[in-house]
C-alpha positions in Angstrom: 61.3 -36.4 38.5 62.2 -32.9 39.5 59.9 -30.0 38.4 61.3 -26.5 38.4 59.3 -24.0 40.5 58.7 -21.9 37.3 57.3 -24.9 35.4 55.2 -25.9 38.4 53.7 -22.4 38.7 53.1 -22.3 35.0 51.3 -25.7 35.0 49.2 -24.6 38.0 48.2 -21.4 36.2 47.2 -23.4 33.0 45.2 -25.8 35.1 43.4 -22.9 36.9 42.7 -21.2 33.5 41.3 -24.5 32.1 39.0 -24.9 35.2 37.9 -21.3 35.0 37.1 -21.7 31.3 35.2 -24.9 31.8 33.2 -23.3 34.7 32.4 -20.3 32.5 31.1 -22.6 29.7 29.1 -24.6 32.2 27.4 -21.5 33.6 26.8 -20.1 30.2 25.1 -23.3 29.0 22.9 -23.1 32.2 22.1 -19.4 31.9 21.0 -19.5 28.2 17.7 -21.3 28.9 17.2 -19.1 31.9 17.7 -16.0 29.8 15.2 -17.3 27.3 12.6 -17.9 30.0 13.3 -14.4 31.5 13.0 -12.7 28.2 9.9 -14.6 27.3 8.1 -13.8 30.5 9.3 -10.2 30.5 8.0 -9.7 26.9 4.6 -11.4 27.5 3.8 -9.4 30.7 5.1 -6.1 29.3 3.4 -6.3 25.9 0.0 -7.3 27.5 0.2 -4.3 29.7 1.1 -1.7 27.2 -0.3 -3.0 23.8 -3.3 -0.6 23.6 -1.0 2.4 23.9 1.2 0.9 21.2 -1.8 0.5 18.9 -2.7 4.2 19.5 0.9 5.2 18.7 0.8 3.3 15.4 -2.5 4.9 14.3 -1.4 8.4 15.3 1.9 8.0 13.3 0.1 6.8 10.2 -2.6 9.4 10.0 -1.7 12.3 7.6 -2.2 16.0 8.0 -5.7 17.0 6.8 -7.0 13.5 7.3 -6.9 13.3 11.1 -9.3 10.9 12.7 -7.8 11.0 16.2 -6.9 14.1 18.2 -4.7 12.4 20.7 -4.0 9.0 22.4 -7.1 9.0 24.6 -9.3 10.0 21.6 -7.8 7.2 19.6 -8.5 4.6 22.3 -12.1 5.8 22.9 -12.9 5.7 19.2 -11.3 2.2 18.9 -13.4 0.8 21.7 -16.6 2.3 20.3 -16.0 1.0 16.7 -14.1 -2.2 17.3 -14.9 -3.2 20.9 -12.6 -3.7 23.8 -10.6 -6.4 22.1 -10.0 -4.0 19.1 -7.3 -2.4 21.3 -5.4 -5.8 21.1 -5.4 -6.2 17.3 -2.0 -7.6 16.4 -1.2 -8.6 19.9 -1.1 -12.3 19.0 1.8 -11.7 16.6 3.6 -9.6 19.2 3.2 -12.2 21.9 4.3 -15.0 19.6 7.5 -13.3 18.5 8.3 -11.1 21.5 9.8 -14.1 23.4 12.7 -14.7 21.0 13.1 -11.0 20.4 13.5 -10.0 24.0 15.7 -13.1 24.7 18.0 -12.2 21.8 18.2 -8.5 22.8 18.9 -9.0 26.5 21.1 -12.1 26.1 23.1 -10.6 23.3 23.8 -7.4 25.3 24.9 -9.5 28.3 27.1 -11.7 26.1 28.8 -8.8 24.4 29.3 -6.9 27.6 31.0 -10.0 29.0 33.2 -10.3 25.9 34.2 -6.7 25.9 35.0 -6.7 29.6 38.7 -7.4 30.1 39.8 -9.3 33.3 36.6 -8.4 35.1 37.3 -4.7 34.8 34.7 -2.0 34.4 33.3 -1.4 30.9 33.9 2.1 29.4 30.8 3.9 28.0 32.1 3.3 24.5 32.2 -0.5 25.0 28.7 -0.4 26.6 27.5 1.4 23.5 29.1 -1.2 21.3 27.4 -4.0 23.2 24.1 -2.2 22.8 24.7 -1.7 19.1 25.4 -5.4 18.7 22.3 -6.3 20.6 20.2 -4.0 18.4 21.6 -5.6 15.2 20.9 -9.1 16.4 17.3 -8.4 17.3 16.1 -7.1 13.9 16.0 -10.7 12.6 12.9 -11.1 14.7 11.8 -7.5 15.1 11.3 -6.6 11.4 8.7 -9.3 10.4 7.0 -8.9 13.8 6.7 -5.1 13.4 5.6 -5.5 9.7 2.6 -7.8 10.6 1.7 -5.9 13.8 1.5 -2.6 12.0 -0.9 -4.0 9.3 -3.2 -5.4 12.0 -3.0 -2.3 14.2 -3.7 0.2 11.4 -6.6 -1.8 9.8 -9.1 -0.2 12.2 -7.9 3.4 11.3 -8.3 2.7 7.6 -11.8 1.2 8.2 -12.8 4.3 10.3 -11.4 6.6 7.5 -13.6 4.9 4.9 -16.8 5.2 6.9 -16.3 8.8 8.1 -19.6 10.7 7.7 -19.7 13.0 4.7 -22.0 15.9 4.5 -24.6 15.8 1.8 -24.9 19.3 0.0 -27.7 21.5 1.4 -30.7 21.7 -0.9 -32.7 24.9 -1.4 -36.4 24.1 -0.9 -38.5 27.3 -1.3 -37.2 29.9 1.1 -35.7 27.3 3.5 -32.5 25.3 3.5 -32.7 21.6 4.1 -30.8 20.5 7.1 -27.6 18.7 6.1 -27.9 15.0 6.5 -25.1 12.6 7.2 -24.3 9.5 5.1 -22.9 6.5 6.8 -22.4 4.0 3.9 -20.0 1.4 5.4 -18.4 -0.9 2.9 -18.0 -4.5 3.8 -14.4 -4.9 4.9 -12.4 -8.1 5.2 -10.5 -8.1 8.5 -6.9 -9.0 7.8 -5.2 -11.7 9.8 -1.5 -12.3 10.3 -1.6 -15.5 8.3 -3.4 -13.8 5.4 -0.9 -11.0 5.3 2.0 -13.4 5.6 0.7 -15.6 2.7 0.2 -12.6 0.5 3.6 -11.2 1.1 5.4 -14.6 0.6 3.4 -15.2 -2.6 4.0 -11.7 -4.1 7.4 -10.6 -2.7 8.9 -13.7 -1.2 10.7 -13.7 2.2 12.1 -10.2 1.5 8.5 -8.9 1.7 8.5 -9.7 5.5 11.7 -7.6 5.8 10.3 -4.4 4.2 11.6 -1.5 6.2 14.7 -3.3 7.4 16.9 -0.3 6.9 14.5 1.9 8.9 14.2 -0.8 11.6 18.0 -0.9 11.9 18.0 2.9 12.0 15.6 2.8 15.0 16.7 -0.2 17.0 20.5 0.2 16.9 20.4 3.8 18.3 17.8 2.8 20.8 20.0 0.0 22.1 23.1 2.2 22.1 21.2 4.8 24.3 19.2 2.4 26.4 21.6 -0.2 27.7 24.4 2.1 28.9 21.9 4.5 30.4 20.1 1.6 32.2 23.4 0.1 33.5 24.5 3.4 35.1 21.0 4.3 36.5 20.7 0.8 37.9 24.1 1.0 39.5 23.0 4.0 41.5 20.6 1.7 43.4 23.3 -0.5 44.8 22.9 -0.9 48.6 26.6 -0.4 49.4 30.1 -0.8 47.9 30.3 -4.3 49.2 26.8 -5.3 48.3 26.1 -4.9 44.6 22.5 -6.1 44.7 19.8 -3.7 43.6 16.1 -3.6 44.8 13.6 -4.7 42.2 11.8 -1.4 42.3 15.0 0.5 41.5 15.6 -1.7 38.5 12.0 -1.1 37.4 12.4 2.7 37.7 15.8 2.6 35.9 14.3 0.6 33.1 11.4 3.0 32.8 13.7 6.1 32.7 16.2 4.6 30.3 13.4 3.2 28.1 11.4 6.4 27.8 14.6 8.5 27.1 15.7 6.2 24.3 12.2 5.9 22.9 11.8 9.7 22.5 15.4 10.0 21.1 14.6 7.6 18.2 11.0 8.6 17.7 11.6 10.1 14.2 13.1 6.8 13.1 10.0 5.0 14.4 7.7 7.3 12.4 9.7 6.5 9.2 9.7 2.8 9.9 5.9 2.8 10.6 5.2 4.6 7.3 7.4 2.4 5.3 5.9 -0.8 6.7 2.3 0.2 6.2 1.2 -1.8 3.2 -2.5 -0.6 3.1 -3.0 3.1 2.5 -6.0 5.4 3.0 -7.4 7.7 0.4 -4.8 10.2 -1.0 -2.1 8.8 1.3 1.5 8.9 0.1 3.5 5.9 -0.8 7.3 5.9 -0.2 10.2 4.4 -2.1 12.7 4.1 0.8 14.0 6.0 3.8 15.2 9.1 1.9 12.0 9.4 -0.1 9.9 9.1 3.0 11.9 11.8 4.9 11.7 14.2 2.0 8.0 13.8 1.4 7.2 14.1 5.1 9.3 17.3 5.3 7.8 18.8 2.2 4.1 18.0 2.9 3.7 17.6 6.6 6.6 19.5 8.3 9.1 18.6 11.0 6.5 18.1 13.7 5.4 14.9 12.0 8.6 13.1 13.1 7.5 13.4 16.7 4.0 12.0 16.2 3.2 9.4 18.7 6.4 10.2 20.7 4.4 10.5 24.0 2.6 7.2 23.3 5.9 5.5 22.5 7.5 6.7 25.7 4.4 5.4 27.6 4.8 2.0 25.9 8.6 1.6 26.2 8.9 2.8 29.8 6.8 0.1 31.6 7.7 -2.5 28.9 11.4 -2.3 29.6 10.9 -1.6 33.3 9.0 -4.9 33.6 11.5 -6.7 31.3 14.5 -5.6 33.4 12.9 -6.6 36.7 11.9 -10.1 35.4 15.3 -10.5 33.8 17.3 -9.4 36.8 15.4 -11.1 39.6 16.0 -14.4 38.0 12.6 -15.9 37.4 14.2 -18.3 34.8 16.9 -19.4 37.2 14.3 -20.1 39.8 12.1 -22.1 37.4 15.1 -24.2 36.4 16.2 -24.7 40.0 19.5 -22.8 39.7 18.9 -20.2 42.4 16.2 -19.4 45.1 13.7 -16.7 44.1 14.3 -13.4 45.8 11.9 -10.5 44.9 13.8 -8.0 46.9 17.1 -8.1 45.1 18.0 -8.1 41.4 
């Protein structure tokens, strides 16, 4: 049987396309478990290192003008250790460590997947497509992020509310003859029930249903989507600057760490106002005379009217200190291929990402 050259070339091309497609699917099925491992390890290590700073950030953002308990991040951490002990700095860490594995896996894997889908014929992605990939990754992660942030904020802020209730109040001076009695301090500390993640979850499900866990979803989207839009393209370009040569695209692990820190801190400060709004909306327990909010617009208007523009940058420094090492560590773990090494796909090489 005679095959024309055109038909033969066409058949060969279809066969190569099929083989390429099959190989891509095989590699994708192999890389997904590795990405989950990478994301999990990255999240656990990063959160453990920076969680106390994140706790300080939440408490600074939640305190209102005129009711300040903490002057700055260090003052907050010192007072937390004095009143709650060392482990008080890790209140809410269990929730974060439990849910950070799927959250980081979804965020990093979704960005990789979308970048691959938006890349035509192995060409270079435009900045717009990189931003679209980051946007998609940010939208995917809020499924896990919103309930995690909701529970974490309640646990982190419980110590601030307890300290606010037991703040010393001056007893009025009494006139005794020609002398004034020295003002005395009253430390009446009410018995407080320490909240737990399970208790908060049960109460929310009983009173508000599943939607209760997604309170502040709009504000979370408003924070996480811009963050991913800024972070992922910026990291990709900064990381690319560390390539050894045109022929060798590998990047040293320390360069990936610095690129992750720089991109993370930049994106964190850029979306800090959105993070303040999200934290306020997701705080269920309020201190004395603290405002309640009925959505994003109401929150913005009340903050502007009663506290001023500077409130939107509360905790920005803490957030930058949290996000910088968190994403620096995450990118190093993700790029050096710990998951691939654990599953036996590739040899472990610390010096290249």
